[in-house]
C-alpha positions, 0 to 999 in steps of 0.5 A, spaced: 755 704 679 755 711 680 748 713 677 749 721 677 756 720 674 753 715 669 747 719 667 751 725 666 757 722 662 754 722 656 747 723 652 746 717 648 741 712 647 747 707 648 748 710 655 741 710 657 740 703 655 746 701 658 744 704 665 737 701 664 740 694 664 745 695 670 739 698 674 734 692 672 729 692 677 733 694 683 728 698 688 734 702 691 737 705 685 730 706 682 729 711 688 735 714 687 732 716 680 726 719 683 730 723 687 734 726 682 728 728 678 725 731 684 731 735 687 737 736 681 738 741 676 737 739 669 739 736 665 739 730 670 732 730 671 731 728 664 736 723 664 733 720 670 726 719 667 729 717 660 732 711 664 726 710 669 721 710 662 726 704 660 725 700 666 718 701 667 717 698 660 719 692 663 717 693 670 712 697 671 710 696 678 717 699 680 714 706 679 708 705 683 711 707 690 712 714 687 706 715 682 702 720 686 709 724 687 710 724 680 703 726 678 702 731 683 709 735 681 708 734 674 707 741 672 714 743 676 718 739 671 722 744 667 725 740 662 720 737 656 724 731 656 722 730 663 715 731 662 715 727 656 718 721 659 713 721 665 707 722 660 710 716 656 710 712 663 703 714 665 700 713 658 701 705 658 699 704 665 693 704 669 693 710 674 689 710 681 683 713 681 685 718 686 690 721 681 685 722 675 683 729 676 689 732 677 693 728 671 687 729 666 687 736 668 694 737 666 693 733 660 687 737 657 692 744 659 698 741 656 694 739 649 692 746 648 699 749 651 703 752 645 709 751 649 709 744 650 712 739 645 708 735 640 711 729 644 708 731 650 702 733 647 701 726 644 702 722 650 697 727 654 692 725 648 693 718 649 692 719 657 686 722 656 683 717 651 685 712 656 680 714 661 675 716 656 671 710 658 671 712 665 669 719 664 665 719 657 662 726 659 670 728 656 669 726 650 666 732 647 671 736 650 677 732 648 674 732 641 673 739 640 681 740 643 683 735 638 680 739 632 682 746 635 689 743 636 690 739 629 691 745 624 696 748 630 701 742 631 705 737 627 703 732 622 705 727 628 700 730 632 694 730 626 696 723 625 695 721 633 689 725 634 686 721 627 688 715 630 685 716 637 678 719 634 678 712 630 679 708 636 673 712 639 669 710 634 670 703 634 668 703 642 
């Protein structure tokens, strides 16, 4: 399968699901997806990251060799879909401690940024929440940012912020 041609042929959930199914847990085409994210113009990185998100849902270990590069370059991705898909992946996995600083810095930055989508902010919010046990000193800052941003964002943002605050109270 020519992955580039497949990804560019059609933007649809069916095409993404088909590509995810065809690639499975083969590391060779997965590496090609990573290459697209780093080296190709939009929309290919967004579509490649969407497939990557689907693959890592079933096979989370597939992304481990690339996690550092992806996190270090997170600010460079221009398409909101690429950022959203990568944040979604990071939100459901344990991240190596050596990447916590940069990832949390980016997440706090994007949580307050006016030019980020609600989906990007929600996944950034979840990543921060996932790390609060390790860094309890961030709790007050996190709550302040959520309180500041909630009236400036959508009901979806407010709902996730409320849910995360309730989870924090239970812990």
